[in-house]
C-alpha positions in Angstrom: 26.7 -14.5 17.0 23.3 -13.5 18.5 24.9 -11.9 21.6 27.5 -10.2 19.5 24.9 -8.6 17.3 22.6 -7.4 20.1 25.6 -6.1 22.1 27.1 -4.2 19.2 23.7 -2.6 18.3 23.3 -1.6 21.9 26.8 0.0 22.0 26.0 2.0 18.9 22.7 3.2 20.4 24.6 4.1 23.6 27.2 6.1 21.7 24.4 8.1 20.1 22.7 8.6 23.5 25.9 10.1 24.8 26.5 12.4 21.8 22.9 13.7 21.4 21.8 13.5 25.0 18.8 11.1 24.4 16.9 9.6 27.3 17.0 5.9 28.1 13.6 5.1 26.5 14.7 6.9 23.3 18.0 4.9 23.3 16.3 1.6 23.9 13.7 2.3 21.3 16.5 3.1 18.8 18.3 -0.1 19.8 15.2 -2.3 19.4 14.4 -0.8 16.0 17.9 -1.8 14.7 17.8 -5.4 16.0 15.8 -7.3 13.3 18.1 -8.9 10.7 16.2 -10.6 7.9 16.4 -10.2 4.2 19.9 -8.8 3.6 21.4 -11.0 6.3 19.9 -14.1 4.8 21.1 -13.2 1.3 24.6 -12.5 2.5 24.8 -15.7 4.5 23.4 -17.8 1.6 26.0 -16.3 -0.8 28.8 -17.0 1.8 27.6 -20.6 2.1 27.5 -21.1 -1.6 31.0 -19.6 -2.0 32.5 -21.7 0.7 33.2 -18.8 3.0 30.8 -20.0 5.7 30.3 -23.5 7.0 26.9 -25.1 7.7 27.1 -24.4 11.4 27.6 -20.7 10.9 24.8 -20.6 8.4 22.5 -22.3 10.8 23.5 -19.7 13.5 22.5 -16.9 11.1 19.1 -18.5 10.7 18.7 -18.6 14.5 19.8 -15.0 14.6 17.1 -14.0 12.1 14.4 -15.8 14.1 15.4 -14.3 17.4 16.0 -10.7 16.3 12.8 -10.6 14.1 10.8 -11.8 17.0 12.2 -9.8 20.0 12.8 -6.6 18.0 9.1 -5.6 17.4 8.2 -6.8 21.0 10.9 -4.6 22.5 10.0 -1.7 20.2 6.3 -1.8 21.3 7.3 -1.8 25.0 9.9 0.9 24.9 8.0 3.0 22.2 4.8 3.1 24.3 6.7 4.3 27.3 8.4 6.9 25.1 5.0 8.2 24.0 3.7 8.5 27.5 6.9 10.2 28.6 6.6 12.9 25.8 3.0 13.6 26.6 3.7 14.0 30.3 6.9 16.0 29.9 5.6 19.6 29.7 5.2 20.9 33.3 2.5 23.4 32.3 1.4 22.7 28.7 -1.7 25.0 29.0 0.5 28.0 29.8 3.0 27.2 27.0 0.2 27.0 24.5 -1.6 30.1 25.7 1.5 32.2 25.8 2.2 31.4 22.1 -1.4 32.3 21.2 -1.3 35.5 23.3 1.7 36.7 21.4 -0.3 36.1 18.2 -3.3 38.0 19.4 -1.4 41.1 20.5 -0.6 42.0 16.9 -1.5 39.9 13.9 0.7 39.9 10.9 -1.2 37.8 8.3 0.3 36.7 5.0 -2.4 36.0 2.4 -1.1 34.5 -0.8 -3.3 35.6 -3.7 -3.2 33.4 -6.8 -6.8 32.3 -7.2 -9.2 35.2 -7.9 -12.2 32.9 -6.9 -11.0 32.6 -3.3 -8.9 35.7 -2.6 -11.9 38.0 -1.7 -13.1 35.8 1.1 -9.6 35.1 2.4 -8.8 38.8 2.6 -12.1 39.5 4.3 -11.3 36.8 6.9 -7.9 38.2 7.5 -9.4 41.6 7.8 -11.9 40.4 10.4 -9.1 38.9 12.5 -6.9 42.0 12.1 -9.7 44.5 12.9 -10.5 42.6 16.1 -7.0 42.1 17.3 -5.0 44.7 15.5 -2.2 44.2 13.1 -1.8 44.2 9.3 -2.6 42.0 6.4 0.0 41.3 3.7 -1.5 40.3 0.4 1.2 38.3 -1.3 1.5 37.6 -5.0 4.4 35.5 -6.3 5.6 35.5 -10.0 7.2 32.1 -10.6 10.2 32.1 -12.8 11.0 28.4 -12.5 10.2 27.6 -16.1 11.6 30.6 -17.9 14.2 33.4 -17.6 13.6 36.9 -16.4 14.2 38.4 -19.8 11.8 36.0 -21.6 8.5 37.4 -23.0 6.8 34.5 -21.2 7.9 35.8 -17.8 6.8 39.3 -18.7 3.3 37.9 -19.2 3.5 36.0 -15.9 4.6 39.2 -14.1 1.9 41.2 -15.6 -0.8 38.7 -14.6 0.6 38.5 -11.1 0.4 42.3 -10.8 -3.2 42.2 -11.8 -4.1 39.6 -9.2 -2.3 41.7 -6.5 -4.1 44.9 -7.7 -7.4 43.1 -7.2 -6.4 42.0 -3.7 -5.3 45.6 -2.9 -8.6 47.0 -4.2 -10.5 44.5 -2.1 -8.5 45.4 1.0 -9.3 49.1 0.5 -13.0 48.5 0.1 -13.1 46.5 3.3 -11.0 49.1 5.2 -8.3 46.7 6.1 -4.8 47.8 7.2 -2.8 46.2 4.5 0.5 46.3 2.6 0.7 44.4 -0.7 3.8 42.3 -1.6 5.0 41.3 -5.0 7.7 38.7 -5.1 9.7 36.9 -7.8 10.7 33.4 -6.8 11.6 30.0 -8.4 9.5 28.1 -5.8 6.0 29.4 -4.9 5.8 27.6 -1.5 9.3 28.7 -0.4 8.5 32.2 -1.6 5.5 32.3 0.7 7.6 31.0 3.6 10.4 33.4 3.0 8.0 36.4 2.8 6.4 35.3 6.0 9.8 35.1 7.7 11.0 38.4 6.4 7.9 40.2 7.7 8.0 38.2 11.0 4.4 37.1 10.3 2.6 34.9 12.8 -0.1 33.5 10.5 -0.3 32.4 6.8 -3.8 32.2 5.5 -4.2 30.2 2.3 -7.1 29.1 0.0 -8.0 25.6 -0.8 -6.0 24.0 -3.6 -7.1 20.9 -5.4 -4.7 18.1 -6.3 -5.4 18.1 -10.0 -2.0 17.1 -11.4 0.1 14.0 -11.2 3.1 16.1 -10.0 1.1 17.6 -7.1 -0.1 14.1 -6.0 3.4 12.8 -6.0 5.4 15.7 -4.7 2.7 17.5 -2.7 0.9 20.8 -3.5 1.8 24.3 -2.4 -0.2 24.0 0.8 1.7 20.9 1.9 5.0 22.4 1.2 4.1 25.6 3.2 2.9 23.3 6.0 6.3 21.6 6.1 8.5 24.7 5.7 6.8 27.6 7.4 8.0 29.0 10.7 4.6 30.2 11.9 1.0 29.0 12.0 -0.6 28.1 8.7 -4.3 27.8 8.0 -5.9 26.5 4.8 -9.5 27.7 4.4 -12.2 26.7 2.0 -14.9 29.4 2.5 -18.3 28.8 1.0 -19.8 32.0 2.4 -18.8 35.4 3.7 -16.5 35.1 6.8 -18.8 37.4 8.8 -21.6 34.8 8.6 -19.4 32.0 10.2 -20.9 32.1 13.6 -21.3 28.3 14.4 -17.8 26.8 14.6 -17.1 23.1 15.2 -13.7 21.9 16.5 -13.3 18.1 16.7 -10.7 17.1 19.2 -9.2 13.7 19.9 -6.9 14.4 22.8 -5.9 16.9 25.5 -2.6 18.5 24.5 -1.1 22.0 23.9 -1.8 21.5 20.2 -5.5 21.0 21.0 -5.5 24.3 22.9 -3.9 26.1 20.0 -6.5 24.7 17.7 -9.4 25.8 19.9 -7.8 29.2 20.6 -7.6 29.9 16.9 -11.3 28.8 16.4 -12.2 31.1 19.4 -10.4 34.0 17.8 -12.5 33.5 14.6 -15.7 33.3 16.8 -14.8 36.5 18.6 -14.2 38.2 15.3 -17.6 37.1 13.9 -19.5 37.2 17.2 -20.0 33.5 17.0 -19.6 30.4 19.3 -17.3 27.5 19.3 -18.4 23.9 19.9 -15.7 21.3 20.8 -16.6 17.8 19.7 -14.9 14.9 21.6 -15.8 11.4 20.4 -15.4 8.3 22.5 -16.1 4.5 21.9 -19.7 3.3 21.7 -19.2 1.3 24.9 -18.6 4.4 27.0 -21.2 4.7 29.7 -23.3 7.8 30.3 -21.5 8.5 33.6 -18.1 8.2 31.9 -19.3 10.6 29.2 -20.2 13.1 31.9 -16.9 12.6 33.5 -15.1 13.2 30.2 -17.1 16.4 29.6 -16.2 17.7 33.1 -12.6 17.0 32.5 -12.7 18.8 29.2 -14.4 21.8 30.7 -11.8 21.9 33.5 -9.0 21.6 31.0 -10.2 24.0 28.3 -12.2 26.6 30.2 -10.2 27.1 33.3 -8.5 30.5 33.6 -7.9 31.1 29.9 -10.6 29.7 27.5 -13.5 30.6 29.7 -16.1 32.0 27.3 -18.0 31.2 24.1 -17.2 27.5 24.1 -19.6 24.6 24.2 -18.4 21.0 24.8 -20.1 17.9 23.4 -19.1 14.3 24.0 -20.4 11.8 21.5 -20.0 8.0 21.8 -19.1 6.7 18.3 -16.2 4.7 16.9 -16.5 6.2 13.4 -14.4 9.3 13.9 -14.7 10.7 10.4 -18.3 9.8 10.1 -19.1 11.8 13.3 -17.2 14.8 11.9 -19.1 14.7 8.6 -22.5 14.4 10.2 -21.9 17.1 12.8 -20.5 19.5 10.2 -23.9 19.7 8.5 -25.2 21.8 11.5 -22.3 24.3 11.5 -21.0 27.1 9.4 -17.3 26.3 9.8 -15.3 23.3 10.9 -11.7 23.7 12.1 -9.5 20.7 11.9 -5.9 20.0 13.0 -4.1 18.8 9.9 -1.7 16.6 11.9 -4.6 14.7 13.6 -5.4 13.0 10.3 -1.9 12.0 9.2 -1.8 8.3 8.3 2.0 8.4 8.5 4.5 11.1 9.5 5.4 13.5 6.8 2.2 12.9 4.8 -0.2 15.8 5.3 -3.0 16.6 3.0 -2.8 14.6 -0.3 -3.4 11.2 1.2 -6.5 11.9 3.3 -7.7 15.4 2.7 -9.4 15.0 -0.6 -11.9 12.3 0.5 -12.7 14.1 3.7 -13.0 17.5 2.2 -15.4 16.2 -0.5 -17.8 15.0 2.2 -17.9 18.3 4.2 -20.3 20.9 2.8 -19.7 23.8 5.2 -16.7 26.1 5.2 -13.6 24.4 6.4 -10.2 25.3 7.9 -7.1 23.1 8.2 -4.8 24.4 11.0 -1.2 23.6 11.5 1.2 25.2 14.0 
């Protein structure tokens, strides 16, 4: 019974490998994940024994099956999964070039979508988009969406919603004119605000969506996610959520915490560097390591970071600091007090895949007093 189960699970994983072209570590990880047989197997075996369909010997074999598979399954998964992670990190031949190429295409001509729905934050957002566009060239698209999810287009209620949306868009247009920004306002009617933002960005071939901070103040948003999370999941381009506590032009000291060396890290730093060049500021990269790290090892880490980040491409306006401290979030909060803006990678703080802001963002954001940007590519 044990051999039959393990063999059949392996054959199933092997078939999937052939169909989808998975590697061996991926196949073995999938096989090990499917091995453990516990609750449902025990229930079925117990019912079979009570009904007289299974004898005591077969039932005992099922117990042995449960013990073996529940023990070796996690062990094999840990072994194969760790090799899979290393394989994926080492797979890109030139991760720096891939990352820089995507950023370079963004810098050649920015097309920034700025959803405007909160008059309290739209002025600073448009000003930030204007700084980026004025430095790199491109156009800002203030976007206002009239939601018709709760009413019909002919209802007086929707006429009121549409009128209010036009006023918000007119305010954004007036702000863009005062700042001398190359802009084109967009008014859109859609059932879903988040998808409306993503569709508008795709239609204009935008390479950046710049959004304001949105609190999770309803039960529905906490359960289903807010507009920012949905845009993070659905957008085809880079998305940045910003909470600006002062004028963007004053954001000259920019902090970028990093936890690993990867193409995603380069994208994050490159975006922060783009802001710094627009505001004539400077970027500081913060790398934290365990408390037990020696001084010589810290210097070695700093040298490696400099060689990785500054060589050839990111060679100006960046300072690197290595701090030994096991409290990752505590270091970020303490360091942020000396900076004007902190840029975070949203995916670095995911407790589990698929959960972005609502599970961790609120406690962290409440402790950071300076302006903040959450970046996701």
